[in-house]
Backbone as a ProteinNet text record, in pm:
[ID]
protein_1_A
[PRIMARY]
MKIPNKLKVGVKEFEVRMVDHLDSRAESQGVCSTDHLFIEIDNRLPQVQKEITFLHEIIHACSDFIGLQDDERLDEESICSRYDDILYTVLKENNLLN
[TERTIARY]
9275.9	9338.5	9250.4	9346.8	9256.3	9272.9	9152.9	9155.2	9140.8	9242.9	9262.1	9158.4	9119.7	9081.3	9150.7	9293.5	9379.7	9475.7	9562	9639.5	9741.3	9883.1	9992.1	10039.1	10065.7	10133	10242.6	10363.9	10468.5	10424.9	10425.4	10399.3	10256.1	10163.8	10021.4	9942.8	9865.6	9773.1	9633.4	9583.7	9450.5	9354.4	9227.6	9120.3	9053.4	9039.9	8978.9	8857	8743.5	8592.1	8532.6	8430.9	8353.9	8211.6	8175.7	8058.3	7944.6	7824.6	7702.1	7674.7	7720.8	7694.8	7814.7	7872.4	7975	7913.5	7920.9	7862.7	7869	7747.4	7750.8	7872.1	7931.3	8041.8	7980.9	7894	7814.8	7891.4	8002.2	8095	8221	8238.8	8326.1	8299.6	8407.7	8362.7	8456.1	8557.4	8618.8	8664.2	8719	8768.5	8875.4	8978.3	9117.9	9106.5	9088.3	9106	9255	9353.6	9481	9476.1	9382.2	9372.4	9288.9	9201.3	9123.7	9167.8	9249.1	9314.1	9243.2	9146.1	9062.7	9047.4	9017.5	8996.7	8855.2	8765	8627.5	8606.6	8554.3	8530.5	8393.8	8319.9	8184.1	8154.7	8086.4	8064.3	7966.1	7877.5	7828.7	7889.7	8013.3	8115.8	8122.7	8139.8	8212.4	8342.8	8382.9	8516.2	8625.2	8628.6	8752.9	8756.2	8629.7	8635.4	8667.4	8600.1	8680.3	8816.9	8890.5	9038.2	9095.4	9056.9	9102.7	9090	8976.1	8957.6	9044.5	9054.2	9154.7	9289.1	9340.6	9471.7	9475.2	9375.1	9384.5	9381.8	9323.8	9296.4	9443.6	9532.9	9653.9	9740.3	9730.5	9803.2	9780	9668.1	9638.9	9710.8	9707.6	9770	9923.6	9977.5	10110	10163.9	10057	10098.8	10103.6	10028.5	10046.6	10168.9	10225.7	10309.2	10462.1	10466.5	10599.9	10582.2	10449.5	10443.8	10442.2	10363.7	10346.4	10262.2	10156.1	10053.4	10133.2	10266.6	10324.2	10421.4	10423	10533.9	10438.6	10366.6	10294.9	10362.9	10489.6	10575.1	10639.3	10617.4	10676.8	10635.7	10713.9	10678.1	10651.5	10571.8	10531.3	10669.5	10751.2	10882	10910.1	10913.3	10951.2	10834.7	10728.9	10609.7	10637.5	10637.5	10660.5	10769	10889.7	10996.4	10969.7	10894.6	10873.3	10776.3	10704.8	10579.8	10660.9	10742.5	10774.6	10844.1	10929	10947.1	10851.2	10774.1	10676.6	10538	10486.5	10401.9	10441.5	10562.5	10611.7	10621.6	10674.3	10673.4	10525.1	10414.4	10272.6	10224.8	10258.4	10207	10268.7	10402.9	10473.6	10415.4	10431.6	10408.7	10242.2	10169.5	10030.8	9998.7	10106.5	10092.4	9988.5	9995.2	9933	10002.4	10123.7	10195.9	10219.4	10210.1	10223.2	10343.9
14790.3	14657.9	14546.6	14436.9	14304	14204.5	14169.5	14105	13936.7	13874.4	13723.1	13624.3	13513.2	13410.4	13331.6	13349.3	13257.1	13373.2	13352.8	13438.1	13353.7	13360.3	13285.5	13384.9	13327	13400.6	13320.4	13356.3	13221	13103.8	12992	12875.6	12831.7	12902.8	12900.7	12956.8	12892.8	12969	12956.3	13081.6	13126.8	13133.1	13047.9	13079.4	13214.4	13294.1	13452.8	13438.9	13464.7	13459.2	13582.7	13632	13727.5	13698.7	13728.5	13653.6	13769.7	13741.9	13832.4	13861.6	13756.4	13756.6	13713.5	13784.1	13725.6	13656	13549.1	13477.5	13551	13605.3	13668.3	13750.9	13844.4	13924.2	14074.2	14101.3	14230.7	14349.2	14344.4	14475.1	14446	14313.2	14298	14322.6	14356.9	14365.1	14258.6	14187.7	14090.1	13987.2	13880.2	13778.1	13710.1	13666.4	13573.8	13472.6	13331.1	13222.4	13156.4	13191.1	13112.6	12968.7	12917.2	12770.3	12709	12751.5	12691.1	12761	12851.1	12913.7	12976.5	13073.1	13140.5	13268.6	13376.5	13510	13532.5	13609.2	13643.1	13778.5	13865	13985.7	14009.9	14109	14142.9	14172.4	14116.4	14168.7	14296.5	14333.6	14446.4	14590.5	14562.7	14681.5	14737.4	14896.8	14942.5	14894.8	14909.9	14846.5	14907.2	15032.6	15061.4	15019.3	14997.4	14945.8	14783.1	14717.1	14567.5	14574.8	14662	14673.1	14698.7	14790.6	14808.6	14692.2	14638.7	14519.6	14404.5	14372.6	14278.4	14314	14415	14433.5	14436.4	14469.2	14439.9	14299	14219.4	14064.4	14014.5	14071.4	14030	14044.8	14171.4	14199.2	14081.6	14053.1	13941.9	13815.6	13787.3	13650.3	13660.7	13791.6	13788.8	13800.6	13834.6	13865.6	13712.6	13614.3	13482.2	13447.5	13442.4	13421.1	13449.8	13583.1	13627.2	13618.7	13529.6	13510.1	13656.2	13738.4	13888.4	13843.3	13775.2	13728.5	13682.3	13610.1	13569.7	13673.9	13799.2	13892.2	14027	14068.8	14151.5	14310.6	14290	14413.3	14478.1	14470	14521.9	14673.1	14773.6	14906.2	14925.1	15039.8	15050.7	15027.2	15091.1	15065.3	14920	14842.8	14713.9	14619.6	14663.6	14609.8	14630.6	14755.7	14769.9	14709.9	14720.1	14654.7	14489.4	14434.5	14278.7	14268.9	14363.2	14357.9	14381	14461.6	14515.7	14395.6	14299.3	14215.1	14111.3	14066.9	13983.4	14029.6	14143.8	14215.8	14234.9	14289.5	14296.9	14159.7	14058.2	13922	13889.1	13899	13859.8	13934.7	14064.2	14146	14121.8	14064.1	14049.8	13913.4	13814.3	13663	13667	13746.7	13741.7	13825.3	13889.7	13987.2	14093.6	14172	14275.3	14402.8	14390.8	14515.9	14551.4	14668.7	14707.9	14707.8
11316	11337	11305.7	11250	11198.8	11349.5	11375.9	11505.2	11439.2	11470	11398.9	11468.9	11418.6	11479.1	11577.3	11552.3	11659.1	11688.3	11809.5	11822.1	11912.4	11862	11937.1	12041.1	12140.2	12257.5	12309.8	12280.4	12349.7	12275.6	12359.3	12303.7	12309.2	12357.7	12347	12217.4	12188.5	12076.3	12138.5	12127.6	12179.9	12068	12087.2	11982.7	12029.7	11917.2	11945.8	11899.3	11995.5	11950.8	11946.8	11886.9	11895.3	11935.6	12058.2	12116.9	12145.8	12137.2	12165.1	12305.4	12383	12542.2	12620	12699.5	12776.2	12909.8	12940.1	13058.8	13190.5	13220.1	13367.1	13394.2	13295.6	13332.4	13301.8	13335.5	13318.1	13272.8	13361.5	13352.3	13237.6	13194.2	13093.8	12968.4	12894.6	12745.3	12675.1	12733	12711.4	12805.5	12774.7	12862.6	12791.7	12883.8	12834.5	12935.2	12875.8	12974.7	12921.6	12990.8	12988.6	13014.3	13105.9	13104.3	12986.7	12941.6	12815.7	12699.2	12688.2	12554.1	12479.3	12521.1	12454.3	12485.3	12379.6	12408.7	12337.9	12403.9	12395.7	12390.9	12286.9	12284.6	12243.9	12340.1	12327.9	12161.7	12080.3	11943.3	11935.5	12043.3	12032.9	12036.8	12078.9	12100.6	11961.8	11962.7	11850.8	11803.3	11680	11628.9	11690.3	11743.9	11820.6	11950.1	12011.3	12131.8	12123.6	12043.2	12022.8	12018.7	11923.1	11895.3	12026.9	12119.8	12254.9	12350.7	12339.8	12424.4	12404.6	12245.3	12225.9	12272.8	12249.3	12314.2	12473.4	12541.6	12690.8	12704.6	12629.9	12653.9	12618.2	12507.5	12475.8	12601.3	12676.4	12774.6	12899.4	12913.3	13006.1	12976.2	12847.2	12783.6	12822.2	12783.6	12809.9	12967.7	13051.9	13174.7	13242.5	13170.9	13220.1	13170.1	13039	12991.1	13069.9	13109.7	13189.4	13330.3	13386	13525.1	13604.1	13546.4	13624.2	13757.1	13735.6	13855.2	13999	13951.4	14061.8	14117.9	14079.2	14137.2	14135.2	14247.6	14259	14325.7	14323.7	14382.9	14289.8	14173.4	14058.3	14037.5	14008.5	13993	13839.8	13785.2	13666.6	13544.9	13594	13474.1	13465.6	13584.9	13556.5	13486.4	13506.4	13456	13282.1	13228.4	13109.6	13043.6	13134.1	13063.5	13059.1	13116.6	13112.8	12990.2	12942.3	12852.9	12700.2	12685.1	12561.6	12486.3	12512.6	12406.9	12364.9	12472.5	12435.6	12352.3	12392.2	12304.2	12180.8	12166.1	12018.4	11934.7	12000.4	11929.5	11901.6	11998.2	11982.9	11845.4	11836.7	11726.7	11593.8	11623	11490.3	11436.9	11527.1	11475.6	11440.4	11467.7	11434.6	11322.2	11266.5	11140.7	11194.4	11308.3	11353.2	11346	11294.3	11273.6	11131.2	11091.7	10953.6	10903
[MASK]
++++++++++++++++++++++++++++++++++++++++++++++++++++++++++++++++++++++++++++++++++++++++++++++++++

């Protein structure tokens, strides 16, 4: 998977950065700041893990877009249903689908 330098999620555009050290986040492999509009991924990870981490951070960005953090009582199916459209749109608009 191609990891772009910028990622559009809804009306927001995130800068995507590969970093050698994530500030005092020893357990994190990546971080998504929806306030400051950036995604950081640990550059020391193997490529497959970078890609998985990138997808994980996309999900965080999508969660902010759909307001998931505001509704903690959703079941798994409801969560998946809320993600399908926005996740597809993000992948398509950023040319991440073949």
